[in-house]
C-alpha angles and dihedrals in degrees: 000000000000120000124236120261116238126205117249110260122228121238094250147340130229147164108274101179143359136208135186136198121195118181116244098239113091114201120196128203095259091066093047092045092055092063101035102050093244131110126247089241092052092051093051093045094050099039108019089230117137099172141350139194126252123197119232118262091255094043114100139194087258094050091054093043093054092052092050091045094053090053093048092052091048091048090051093046089233120137110232089238090068093059110108100188139021122206120190118197110195141136097190106054099128098201107080096192130067101025118244098240093073091053090049090052091047093051090050088054097244136122106217143137106284135182143153128232129191117205091137113223091357090054098102093052089049091049092048091053092050092048093050090052091050092052093046095051094042098247088129131000094212125025126190114214117191129185108196129163135168096194093173086073094060104032123078107244092223097048106120092201100049110017092062090059113034129083143154136267148109137237128185140185136190113225119200145146123307131182089233127034114275102173119055126213114292121240107202142153148143142230109206091177087077097044092121093066091078113019147119113273093231140011125251087246090061090049091049094048097046114048090188093059118101124242110285112254134188116258129191135202093219103189093046093048090048092053092046093050098048092046102042107027099064091062090048090052091049090050089054090053091049092047091053092048095239136114131226087257091062092060126102095187144013115210111185125174106286096236103133131342093232089054092049092050093048095048090047091052093048091050089057094224117187117250094252093064111101112225118208112236100171089136089082092071103017105039122211109324097173111214091011092055101088099043091044090052092049090049090051091054089052092047090052093046088235094137127028130227112282094025119143116247131183110218120200126181127179138161148104117020082041091268135159139180136176138177140161115242140178110241119236 
């Protein structure tokens, strides 16, 4: 019996370019407070968020993803036609079939493998791990990974637990071959026993079967999620450092999911990061954009010149599922 032929793996995979898309509409806390029964001061004190971006009514997850993808390809210096796979991480793409990744590829003018994945706010880290594996085993030389979410489509605007946090945006990276390794081993997992902590309040089947029922929206048990994140995510982050063979002192940046500034500060403190490590705090001006959160935060660090090319960054995503994923990467 003949054995199977395997593609020749490349030496390493890395992030070659990054792109971000932030919707034009800036929404301050006063507007959110007016419809959630909170005050602007309370929202900032509890979340650290000052403002966030909302997409236009006719602006979709795919529209935002395409804009971020174009910028990532340009930043990488890779023509879209060379991209061999497109991965869309999103929890808010409203069209169940077909998946959004194929449309993104089509609008970029390429014919490539394309698929969606939904690991909520951990989705980008999941997509990055999958893309790195594809590049290493030769399935695709260049892979486009996009995190895009229009959370305003799936959150009730008057929900004082969720509406004060969530916003819209997209971030994308191009992953490709490197002579040395640029994406460390992923540490990921899930705890489905806690799935109800962040979940839609009804299924689409319930909406279909009861015309009087309102549109299903995502709800969140904020205090419980906060406690889970600050207790369980620091060990996950440390495991990612250990898997990559680096220490906290080797890092140039820490880019956690931009869920809540208080959460970011607590996780950072519990990790014991040295003072020289730049911590991403994009949540202050972007809100919680779910799967777009981590790439948008990385893009912001680059825009500000806070971390140079080749710097080591620890990425950490976590959210509904409950799911989590972390890896150390070299920044483009």
